[in-house]
N, C-alpha and C positions, 0 to 999 in steps of 0.2 A: 685834754680835747675840752673837759668839764669848765675851766679855769680860765679858757680863754677867751677873748672880747667874741661878741656878738655883733654882725653890721647886717644893714641893709644889704650891702653889695654880695653878701652870701651866694654862690650860686645853690646850695644848698636849700636857699631860703625858708619855708614856713615849713620844708617837709622832717629839716633835720635841728627847728629852734634856732634858724638863724648863724648858725655855727660857719666856720670855715674850714674847707677842709686842706690838710698836708700831707706832706711825708716826714715817717716819723723813724729815728735811728738810736737803738741801744745796743751799749757794748758792753761785755764783762770779760776780763780775766781770770784767769784761772788756773792754779798750779797740777798739773796733772800728775801724780806719782806713781814710780816707777810699778809700785804692785799694783796698779789698773791693768797691765798689760797681760793678752791673753782675755780679759772680762769682755761681757758684753756693756753696752752702754749705749742707751737710747735719750735721747733729748723729747720731753711731751710737752707739745703746747696746746692747753684746753680753748685758746682762740686771741687771736690777731684779726685785728682791722686793720688792714687787708690788704691784699697781693700781696702776700709776708714774703720777704728772702732770709734763709737764715745764710748766713755767711761763717764758715768755720779754718780760723788762720787762712783767711785770705781768699779761701776758696768756697764758692756759692755752692753748697750741699742739698737746699732744699728750696720748692716753692711750692707756696699754696694759695692759691687766689682766694676762695672763701672768707668770710672772715668771721663763719661763727662754729666751725667743724674743728675737734682737737684734730693733731694731726702731730707724726712723728719722724724723728733724725736719729739717724743709726751713724754714730758717729766713731764707731769702735775703730774703722780703718781712715780717720782721720785725725785721729790723738798722739799729739806729740810728748812721749814718756819722759818726765822727768825733766820738763821745762813748762815756762805758762802760757797757756792757750788761752785762744781767742775767741770767743764765738760773737756774733753781731749778727740783729735782727732789724733788717728795715719793712717796715710797715709804709704802703702808696697810699694813702686816702687821698690826694692833689685833685685828681681826676672827678671832677663836682660838676653836676649833680651824679651820686650815684645811689641813695637811698631814699625811702618814701618815709622813712619814723630817724630820731637822734639815734647813730650807729655806733659813738664812741670813736676813739680811733686807737688804733698800737696795739702793746698787750694789756688785755682788758681780763684776763684770767690767768690763774696760775701755771706757770711753767716748771716741769719738774727732771730732774737727772735721774734716771733708775740705770743700775749698776747690776751685776749679779756674774757670777762663773761662768767657765766653758759650757755645763752642763746646768740650764736653766729652765723655767717656765718663763716664756717670754709674755711683754705686757698684753693685758687682755687675753692672759692665757687659761683663764678658768670660767666655766659658766656653770651656775648650776638651773637646773630645772625643775621642776615640780612632776611628779610623775602619780601619783597619786595622794589627795590630802588626808584623806581618810588611815590610809596607812602610814602617812608620813615619810613617804616614798619620791626620793630625791635623786635626779642624774648629775652626776658629775663630770664634766669631762675638762680634760686637764693636756694643752698643749706643750711640746717639750721639743728643747732643742736636738734631741739622743734617744736613744732607746735608753729604757731602764724602768727600773720599780718607783713608781707614783702610790703616795698615801694620799687619804682625803681625812680630814676630820672637822665634826657640826660642832659648833657649841651655840652657845645660849649669846645673846649679842652683848652679855658682861661677863658671860661666864667663863670659868678658868679651866673647867672641866669638862671635854669632851662628851656631847649624849650620843655621838655615833662616828664611827671610822670606817672604812673600805680601804683595802689594798688593789695594785694591780700591775700591771707591765706596761708601759707604751714602747711600741712596736714603730709605728707609723706616726711617727711625730704629735700624736694623741693618745690618753688612757681614759677612756669611759669607765664609770664606776657607779653603783648604785648603794645609797645609804638609807635605811628607817632610821626615823626620828620617833623615840619614845614620847606619848603624850604630848603629841605635837601640837605647837599652838599655831593656828592659821592667822594669813596677814590679812586685814579688810582695813577700809576705812576708820568703822568704829574700833577696833583692836589692830595697830600697827604692829604685830610683832617682829620681831628680827629675829635672825641667825647668823654667824658668821663658818664659813668654809674654808680651812686651813689644808691648803693644798702643797704638799714637800716634795721635792724631787731633788735626788743628790743634796748637797749643801744649800739649795733655793727653797724658800718659801715664799705662797704667793697668800693673802687673803681678802675676801672678798665678802661684802656685808647681802644677804638676800632673805628675801620671805617665801613662805609657802603660801600657794596660794594657786586655784585653779579657775584660769579665764576662758570664758568662753562666749559665742554669739551666731546669734540665729534666731527664730521664730518665737522663741522666749524671750528675745532681746540681749541684754548684757547681761551676764552673771560673774558673780565672783565666788567662788565655792558652793555653787549652785546657786544663789540668790541674786535674784534681779537686783541690779544697779541702777539707777537712773540717774545722770550722770549732768550736776546742777553747777554747770562750769563757768569759769569766767576768761577772758582772753587778755593775757599781760605780754608787754613787750618785754625787752630781757634789762633795760635801764632799774637802776634801784635809786631813781629819784634825785634827790639831793646828791645824790653821791656819783650820779654818773652811770656809765656803761662798768664798774669794775663790779664784780662779784666778791662780796666780803661773805663768808658764811652765813654769819650774823643777822646781814641784812636778806639773807634768801629765805632763813629761816623765819625773821618776823616776818615777811610777808605773806609768806605759806599759813603762819599760823593767823593772823589777823583775816584775809581771803576765809578759811576754813570755819573762825567764830562766826564769821558774818554768814554762815550757810551753805558756802560752798563746796563740792566736794571732787571738784576738778580744776586744773587747770589748761590751758591750751596756751603753747610753747607760739606766740604769736610775734614773727613769723622766720625764725630760725630755730636751729638747735638748740637747748636750754644749756646751762651749766651745769655740771657734776655737785656743784653744792644743792643747786635750786634739785634736784634732784636726792639727794643725799636727805634734805629738809621734809621733803613730798613722802619718802619710804619712813621717815621717825614721827612723822603727824599723822598720816595716814591721809594723805591726800593724791585723789589719782593724777596722770597727766597725760598729756598728747602732745609727742613730742613733733613739732613741726618742721619742716626741712628748709623751703624757699619759699621766698612772692614772687618769684616770676619763673618764666621756661625760657622760650628762646623769643619770646618778645618782648622788649624794653619796656620798663615803666619809667625807667629813668633812664639817662641817654647812655653814661657808665655803669649801670649796675651789670648782675653777675653773668647777664645772658650770655656774654660772649665765650666766655669760658666751661658755659652751664653743662651742655653738650660734651664736652670731654671730662669730666669732672664729678657727673652725679652720682656713678659709680661709686665711687671712693668715698664722696660726702656720706651715703647711704649708710655704707661697708662702717663707715667710723662712729657714724651717729646710733646704729645698733649695737655695735662694741660696745659702744659709751652707757648702753641703756640695758642692756640684756637683763644682767642680774639685779634690775629695780625693780621689786616688783609695784613701785607705784605706775610704773608706766605701761599703760593698757591700750594704747592704739597708738600708730604713727601716721601722720599727715604730709603727704608729698609734693602740696602746693597751697598756695591763698591766690583765691580769684585771677585762677590759672584761664584766662580767654583761649587760649590753647585748645581747651576743651571740646572747642567747636569748631575744630576742623579736624579731619583726618589724620594727620599726623600728628596732633595733640592725644587724640584718642588712643590712639597705636602707644607713643609716649606713657598715657596712663597705665595702660595693661603692662609694659615694660617694669615701670616702676614698681607695679605692685606685685607683681611676680619676683621681682628681684628681692623686695623687702621679705618676701619669703621664704628666698632662699636662704638671705642669710641672718634671718629671724622668722621660724614657723610659727611663734607662739602667738603674735600679736596679729590683730586687723589693721588692716592698712585702710585709710579715707582720703580723700582731697577736697580742700574748701571752695567750693563753686559759687560766684555771684551768678543764680541763675539768669539776671535778666542782664548781666552782663554777656553771657554769652551769647542771648539773642541779639544785641547791638552789635556784639561784634561779628555775628553773622551776616547782617546788614552791612558791613561796613563804615558803624559807627562806634566801632569800639571805644571803650575808655580809654582803653591802652593799647599803643602801636609806637612801633620803631619810628613811624613820623610823626606822630604828636612828642617821643619821646626827644628828639631833635628841636622840633618846637618850642618848647619849656625850658633846653638847654640855654636856646638860643635869648629866649625872653629873659632868664637869669641873669644873661650876659649886657641885659642895657640896663641903663638910670632908673634907680626905683620909681621916681618920680614919672616915670615914663608912664602917660595917662593910656595908652593904648593897651597895655599890658592886660588880658584876658586868661581865665583860666583855664588849663588845658589838662584835660587827663582824668586821673583820679579826682584832682581837683577840682574841674567841671562838675564832675555827680557829684562828687559831695556838696560841693557849692547849692545846685540842684535839689537835693537830696533833702540841705538843710534848710531853704525856702518852699518843698511841699511837705515835707514831712516823712514820716516811717513809713505811710499808708503808700506812699508812691511808690517805695521800691518793692512793697510787700504786693501790691495789688500789679505792678507791672511782671511780677516774677510768675502771677496764673497765666499770660498769654500762652495759648496753644504752642507758639511759636521756641515759648521756654523750655518745654519740655521736648521738642523735636533735638533742641540743638546742647541736653545734656544727659538723655539717657543712653547711649553709647557709653561716655565717659563715665556714667555710674554702674556702669553693668562690668565695667573694667576694675572696678575696687571693691573693697567687703564693704565696708558701709556706705552711703550717697551723703554726701558733706554739702549739705544750702545755708550758703550763707543768705540771707533775708528772705526765707522761704517760708515763710508760717504757714501763710493762705494755700499753700502746698498742699501739702502735709496729710489732710484727708482724702484728698484726690487721691493722689498717688500709691496709699498703702493699698487703697480698691484697684489702682490699674497696673499696680508691682506689687505681688501678693508675695515675694521674695524677698524686696528691698526693707531694706533697715535703713532710717533715717534719722540724722544728726545733723540738729542746727548747729552747725561749724560755725556760724557768727551773727546774731541778731541784739535786737533792741530791748533794753530793760525794761520797757513797759509791756515787752510780751511774755514777760516771764509767770505770769497768772494763767495765760492762756495753754502757754505751751505745759504747763505742769498739769491741768484739768485733763488734756491731749494724751500726755503722756502715760498721766495713773491709765488709761482704759488702752492702750493700744504699746505694748510692749515692743515694735520695730519702731518704734519711737525711742530711739534710746539718749538721747542728751541734749541739752542746750548750752553752751558758750555765750555769755556776754559781752560785748563790745563794749564798756573794757571795765575788767575787774578792778583795776585801780590805776589811778593816771598817770600818766609819761609823759617825758621830754621827747616833743619834738612833731610832726601831725599836725602843727597848731591851725591850720585851716578856716575853718568856719564851724567845726564839730561841737563846739560848745559857744552859748549865748554867754555876757556878762555884761553887768550894771557900767554905767559910764565910770564911775568913781572910783573903780579897780581897775579901768582898761589901760591909766596912763597913756591917753592919746596922743596922737603922733609920729614915732617911728615905727612901722610896720614890725621890726624887729623886737618889741617888745614882748609879742608875743612868744612863750617861751613853750606850753603845754599842752595838751590836746585838750586836758581840762575835762572828760569824759568822763570819769571811773567811776563806780561808783562805791571805792573807797578815794579818798583825795591823794595828792601826792604825800602828805606826810603821816599817811595811816589811817587817817581817821575814818568811817565809814559815813559817809552820807548818808541825807532821807532815805535816797533810792536804796541804799543798802537794807535798811528798815522795812523798806517796800518788799523786796526780796525775800530776804527770811521768811516773811507772813506769806509770799504768794508759793514759795518753797514748801510753805507749812511746817518750818523749823520752829515757828515761833509762831503762837495764835495774837500776838497784841492786845491789846491795840497800843497803839505809837503815835505820835503824833508829831508833827511838822508843820511851820507855817514860815509862808513867803516872807523876806525881810519886808518888816511892815513901811519902815524909812522909805524902801527905794521906790517911788512913785510913778518909773517908766515903765513901760510895757514890754517885755520880752518877749522875742519869736522864740520858742523854744525849737532845739534843733530835733531830730528823729534822733539821736544818742542822748538825749537828757529826758528823764523825763520829770524832774521839779528842780529848781532852785529853793525851795524850802529847806528850812535849817529846824533841828529841834531844840529850839529856842522861845520861852514868852520873853524875853529882858531887850524891849522895844521903848524904854522908857524916854517920854517926850512928843511922843506920839498917839497919845490918847485922844480919841475921836478917828482915826484915820481908817480908811479900811484894812481889814486884815482876812488874808485868805489861810485857811487851815485847811491840812490835810491831816487825816486820819488813814491807818494801814490795821486791818484787822482781820483775822478770818471769823465772821459771824451771822448773824442773820440780818443785825442793826445796828450802826453805830450811832452815837448821841453825841452832840459837844455844849458841852459848857462854858462857859467864862465867866468865874467870882460866882459860880454855883447857880448861874442862870440858863434855864437852856435856852439853845440859839438854833439846835435844829436839829432833826433825826431822818438820820438816810437807811436805808434798806439796800444790802452790798447785792446784788443782784449780776452773778456773773464777773465778779471782780473782789479785789479787795481790798480798795480805795475812793474813798469817800472826799469830795474837796467841801469844806462850808465856806460863807461867807461871813463876815462880821463886823464889828467894830473891835479896833483894840483897847482895851483899858488893862493898865497895871494891875497886875494882882496874879492867879491863876488860871490856867485854860484847861480842860477838862476833857478825855475822849473816856467814852462808856461803852462795853459791847454787848449786845443781845442775843440770846437763842433764839429758833423760833418761839418759845413757847413766853417769849417777853423776860427771862430771867438773865439780870447783869452774869459773864461771864467774866468779865476782864474791863480793867480802869487805869487809866495813865491819864500823869497832870504834869505841865511844866509850869515854875514860876518865873514871879520876874525877881532878878539880882537884885540887893539890896543898894542903898545910893554910896557907899563908900566902893572904891575900886582896888583893886592890889593886882600885882605883876606875880601869878605862879609860876616855878621852874619845875617842873616834874619830871625828873630821871623815872625812865620806864623801868629801867633795871635797878634793883636796891643796890647791886655792885656789879664792876666790870672786870675783866679779866686783861690781862697785862697784853697791851698790843691790839686789843679789842676794842669795840665800836660800840657804846652809849647812844642813845635816845632820847634827847633831851625835850620835852614841850614845853612852849610858852605861851601862856594865857591869863587872859585880863578875865578875873572873878569878884565877886563881892566876898567879905570878908568869911561865909560860910563855902566858896567854891563853886557858887554860881556862875555860868560863862555869863561872859557880857560880850556880844559878838558886835557890838557898835562902837567898841574900841580903837581907835586908829591911833596906832604909836610908828614911830622909827627906835628900831632895838637894834642895840650895838652889843656884841658878843664877844668875850677872851678867855682864853683859855689858859690856866696853870697845872701842871705837872701831864699834859697833855694835849692835843691838838686839833683845833677846828677843822672836820674833815668837810662839813656842810650845813648851809645855813639857807633858810628861806620858808616861804609860808606855801598857802595850798596853792594864789591866786596863780591863773594862769597867764599872767603878766607878768614881764620880769625886767626890774633896771638893771643891765650888766649879768651875773651868774650868781649861780648856787656855791661860790666859792669864796665871797667876801666876807666882810667880818659884820655887817650890819643888813638889815632885810625890815622893810614896810610890816603888820601885821596883815592879817588876812581876815575879816571879820574875829576882829582881835587876841587871832592866834599865831605862830610859828614854830620853827622847831629847830633845834641844833643837833648836828651828829657830831660828838667829840671820839676821840680816840687816847685810852691811856697809853702814860710812856712808861709805866711801871716804879716811878721816882716816889710817888706817896697818892694821897686820895685825890683825885680830879677836880678842880676848883673853876667853876664855872661862874662866871660875872654877867648878869645882862644889863647894861645900863638904857634906863630911857630917860625922859624927861625928869624925871625924881628923882633920881640917881640910880647909883649901884645897887644891885639884887645879885643874891649869890647863893650857890649850894654847893656841896662836896659830894660826890661820889666816890666810896670806898674801893680800892682797887685789890685787885689779889690775881694770883700767879697762877 
């Protein structure tokens, strides 16, 4: 889907990044030897979008409507031994619109074939639960296909010698064993120590990776191993930017690493269960995860979304999500939905409790929340809901009109987001303080372990007093709220965390979540808008200035940091609630001498001072904030921020310098070498000879690859002509990125051509 054309006629419209939806079919033929007779055979699909039909040898053997859960197909009774067999998968995505973001289409996560003898451990048949951290005591539950002896061994993550073992007998389809790990190494965000559990039954063996950690929640907040943890969270969609919806282990790990480097310790999988590869990366790197189920329950947000199947499938969906997540120490919270205004209705309140209780049954080790937009619930109760079946129908009807129809008006979430963009974040947060907003959320909050507040910061203090047992989570928040949230959370343990929208940019949901200057808009066709544009980290993985602000707000770093609104951009933008700034960490604006410049400084300090070429521009006290904005005049040279403590002592200094006159294109692979078949991310940036970034450079880049393939190419611009599967791209503030895959025939050669000629780099390849 990522490589297909985008057009104004797309029924998904701005939600899906103007991609059309189609039905897709996959066919695979393979021999089944006689030796498989009598064995168990299971196909696992980690993700198929959507309404997946699995046909085996011409017979329909499975249907799974939800596009984000892993599911299983028992093939044993359908195999033809000694013959060629055929598996066919149909993914039906032509009924548009069905999503509020870029979904991708078809088989976008791995598919596995599991084989085992008659006596075996079923898929997901091993669970490891921490009993006592201090003693290193764990409980291993092993499911079996028949009665018999079971053995479990524990290894360190890369160890070959077991550090603990136990044996027992399975009589009723499972064995429960207790093991102790000597000198146990606990798992947490700072020390993500992992172990492997190997369970053996008959000739079969199954391995699971796990971490020893104690999770608790209550009046002391959220604790891991007895220590309070404040969630510094970021919401992320499932796509991997230039690569589309496909889940690649190296791309998932890169995303986790970048977000952790920028001060986040938790991710929210918005708004669907995340991939196994993402969970594996979080386990290894020490990133917490709130795995979320769905974006809607029984009220449509788009005409053809999952609503019609939801009530029949939610129990199976939640079970599969919990089975996927159970052994991952990173998963510390389940979320049953996002902005489901059903929670304002008696039916929805009851369903909230049902889902919470069911998750406790399938996984009693983790708390449950639901992200509720408090103001949405009030509007819904007044018959003014942002989402309704009628509005979904109306939006679908409008999508069928020619895009030139001037009568097309925003509907549902598009209408609300447009209003919020015009009126700012204050509108959302203030609306949430109205008394009816409390009345229409309190019963649903009573039916979950932790109350999820979308854009409800102004309610926190009052609700802590009014509901002395309630735990509050900022399940979706604005970037500018980071400082205020952090100061509150430090004082109030029952405020357990914050998840900013959004941590990293994503395809689709383009709307007006991000303002952009005209020279990067490609004015004309609406379909040129590709991304949300509102990540603290951009689509290429580069931290924006807002990420520096967040690191300082969360006291990960003291600063100071300096960022500058592009000086040559004289257009006045009305920033949306989801944007803090358009500033860039650059002082390279040659040709702009004498023009007004807005300079931002982020610091944890009593005061900050700004200097341009050594001359003091101003000094500001930071009171209840970590951000100061100075107005000055641009001059080539150097801008410097100095931070001071209450006694006037300098405690920090940061400078940006103007790039030199000569310009070169730098091609910088993020990896020193790339594995065969794996991805390498290659940054393309215009700089001076010393490597100082030149954001005013605008060029068209064409990329070719030898001994590998070009898997994605683009910039961080929210506006795109075409897609990310092309071999050329304009730069955005002097930057772009190529993602390449090594074919193993030798070093991967990447050639980038601009108007000055070709520029080449080679990336070593290894097995």
